[in-house]
C-alpha positions in Angstrom: 0.0 0.0 0.0 1.2 3.5 -0.8 0.4 6.5 1.4 -0.5 10.0 0.3 3.2 11.0 0.0 4.1 8.0 -2.2 5.9 6.1 0.6 5.3 2.3 1.0 3.3 1.5 4.2 4.5 -1.4 6.4 1.2 -1.6 8.2 -2.3 -0.8 6.9 -4.6 -0.7 10.0 -3.1 -1.8 13.2 -0.5 -4.6 13.2 -2.7 -6.8 15.4 -5.8 -6.0 13.3 -4.9 -5.2 9.7 -7.3 -3.5 7.3 -8.9 -5.6 4.6 -9.4 -5.0 0.9 -11.9 -6.5 -1.6 -11.5 -7.1 -5.3 -14.3 -6.8 -7.9 -14.8 -6.4 -11.6 -15.3 -2.8 -12.7 -18.6 -2.1 -14.5 -17.9 -1.6 -18.1 -20.0 -1.0 -21.3 -19.0 -4.5 -22.6 -19.5 -7.9 -21.2 -18.2 -8.1 -17.6 -18.4 -11.7 -16.7 -18.1 -13.1 -13.2 -15.4 -13.1 -10.6 -15.2 -16.1 -8.2 -13.0 -17.2 -5.3 -11.5 -15.4 -2.3 -12.5 -11.8 -3.1 -11.4 -10.3 0.3 -8.1 -10.4 2.0 -6.2 -8.6 4.8 -3.0 -6.6 4.4 0.0 -8.5 5.6 1.4 -7.0 8.9 4.9 -5.5 8.6 4.6 -5.9 4.8 1.9 -3.5 3.5 0.7 -5.8 0.7 -2.7 -7.5 0.3 -2.3 -10.6 -1.9 -5.1 -12.1 -3.9 -4.0 -15.6 -4.9 -7.3 -17.5 -5.2 -9.7 -16.0 -7.7 -10.8 -16.7 -11.3 -12.9 -15.1 -14.0 -15.6 -16.5 -16.2 -17.3 -15.1 -19.2 -15.3 -11.9 -19.5 -14.2 -10.0 -22.6 -10.5 -9.2 -23.4 -10.6 -5.9 -21.5 -10.9 -6.8 -17.8 -10.4 -4.1 -15.1 -10.4 -4.7 -11.4 -11.6 -2.4 -8.6 -10.1 -2.6 -5.2 -12.2 -1.3 -2.2 -10.8 -0.7 1.2 -12.8 -2.4 4.0 -12.4 -0.6 7.3 -10.7 -2.5 10.1 -12.8 -2.7 13.3 -11.2 -1.3 16.4 -12.4 -1.1 20.0 -11.4 2.0 21.8 -10.2 1.6 25.4 -9.3 3.9 28.2 -9.1 6.9 28.2 -11.3 7.2 25.1 -14.2 4.9 26.2 -15.0 1.3 25.8 
């Protein structure tokens, strides 16, 4: 993951609770097809990468584009901020 200054991030979210990201097909004018498999993964702690290694496409045209959507990590606030 790259931050707003262009630097690589080691952790996305907290190291004990990394953020997640989802992959989907971008909606196009042509035939989009279907995306199957593991479509959500967590960022690797101390690495900054999210690896999608178990998905496949069916019924797509030759121009396939993917969209990646950040999924917020869930955190519980403790003292002194509340519980």
